[in-house]
C-alpha positions in Angstrom: 38.7 -25.9 18.9 40.1 -29.2 17.6 41.5 -29.4 14.1 40.5 -31.8 11.4 43.1 -34.5 11.4 41.4 -36.9 8.9 42.3 -34.7 5.9 45.9 -34.4 7.0 46.5 -38.2 6.9 47.5 -39.7 3.6 45.3 -42.2 2.1 46.6 -45.7 1.7 47.3 -47.1 -1.8 44.4 -49.4 -1.7 41.9 -46.6 -0.9 43.5 -44.4 -3.6 43.1 -47.2 -6.1 39.5 -47.8 -5.1 38.7 -44.1 -5.5 40.4 -44.0 -8.9 38.4 -47.0 -10.1 35.1 -45.4 -9.0 36.0 -42.2 -10.8 37.0 -44.1 -13.9 33.7 -46.1 -13.8 31.6 -42.9 -13.5 33.5 -41.4 -16.5 33.0 -44.5 -18.6 29.3 -44.5 -17.7 28.9 -40.9 -18.7 30.8 -41.4 -21.9 28.6 -44.5 -22.8 25.4 -42.5 -22.1 26.5 -39.7 -24.4 27.4 -42.2 -27.1 24.1 -44.0 -26.9 22.3 -40.7 -26.9 23.4 -39.8 -30.4 23.6 -43.2 -32.0 20.9 -45.4 -33.4 19.5 -47.5 -30.6 17.0 -47.3 -27.7 17.8 -43.7 -26.9 18.6 -42.2 -30.3 18.1 -39.0 -32.2 14.7 -40.2 -33.2 13.7 -40.5 -29.5 14.9 -37.0 -28.9 12.9 -35.7 -31.8 9.9 -37.6 -30.4 10.1 -35.7 -27.1 10.7 -32.3 -28.9 7.0 -31.2 -28.8 6.9 -31.9 -25.0 10.1 -29.8 -24.6 8.6 -27.0 -26.7 5.5 -27.2 -24.4 7.6 -26.9 -21.3 9.5 -23.9 -22.9 6.1 -22.3 -23.6 5.0 -22.8 -20.0 8.2 -21.3 -18.8 7.7 -18.2 -21.0 4.1 -18.0 -19.7 5.3 -18.2 -16.1 7.9 -15.4 -16.7 5.5 -13.1 -18.4 2.9 -13.7 -15.7 5.5 -12.8 -13.1 6.4 -9.5 -15.0 2.7 -8.6 -15.3 2.2 -9.2 -11.5 5.2 -7.0 -10.6 4.0 -4.3 -12.9 0.5 -4.5 -11.3 2.0 -4.3 -7.8 4.0 -1.2 -8.8 0.9 0.5 -10.2 -1.1 -0.4 -7.1 1.7 1.2 -4.9 1.7 4.3 -7.1 -2.1 4.7 -6.9 -2.1 4.1 -3.1 0.5 6.9 -2.6 -1.6 9.2 -4.8 -4.7 8.3 -2.7 -2.8 9.1 0.5 -1.6 12.5 -0.9 -5.1 13.4 -2.1 -6.5 12.4 1.4 -4.0 14.8 3.0 -4.9 17.6 0.5 -8.6 17.0 1.3 -8.0 17.2 5.0 -6.0 20.4 4.7 -8.5 22.0 2.4 -11.5 21.1 4.6 -9.6 22.5 7.6 -8.9 25.7 5.7 -12.5 26.0 4.6 -13.7 25.5 8.2 -11.4 28.3 9.3 -12.6 30.6 6.5 -16.3 30.0 7.3 -16.0 31.1 10.9 -17.8 34.3 11.8 -14.7 36.3 12.5 -13.1 35.4 9.2 -16.3 36.3 7.3 -16.5 39.6 9.1 -12.9 40.4 8.1 -13.5 39.6 4.4 -16.8 41.5 4.1 -15.4 44.5 5.9 -13.5 45.5 2.7 -16.9 45.6 0.9 -18.3 48.1 3.4 -20.5 45.6 5.2 -20.5 45.5 8.9 -21.5 42.9 11.4 -24.9 43.4 13.0 -24.7 44.2 16.7 -28.4 44.2 17.6 -30.4 41.0 17.6 -32.9 40.5 14.9 -36.5 41.9 15.3 -39.4 39.6 14.9 -42.2 41.1 12.7 -45.6 40.0 13.6 -48.6 40.4 11.2 -51.8 41.0 13.0 -55.0 40.1 11.2 -58.0 42.2 11.9 -61.3 40.6 12.2 -64.0 42.1 10.1 -67.4 42.5 11.7 -70.4 41.8 9.6 
């Protein structure tokens, strides 16, 4: 990789003088701007006071933007919290419904009622038929 040789060369006196002049001009312009800002003239303290309501409005908008951002982040956090709770409740529902399905099987019911003295019926049910007699007149 080649090295940067431009920085290693010394600048000529003419170039150094030109750079120094441009830096001094910039400094003078900045100083002149600051002086005119706080003196009576085109851009004076009165002008600054004239733009003060607009600056206050911008500051109000910035505060509104910041508070809106905080509100949105708080809402997102609460949505995440509620979604986690919904997932956990869904898991609980699934596990409880599976447990209920297991408990409602015929063998599980037979085991539970055995302690009460009830036994499972082995014979099929009997159909009872009612026969109506016809009365002769």
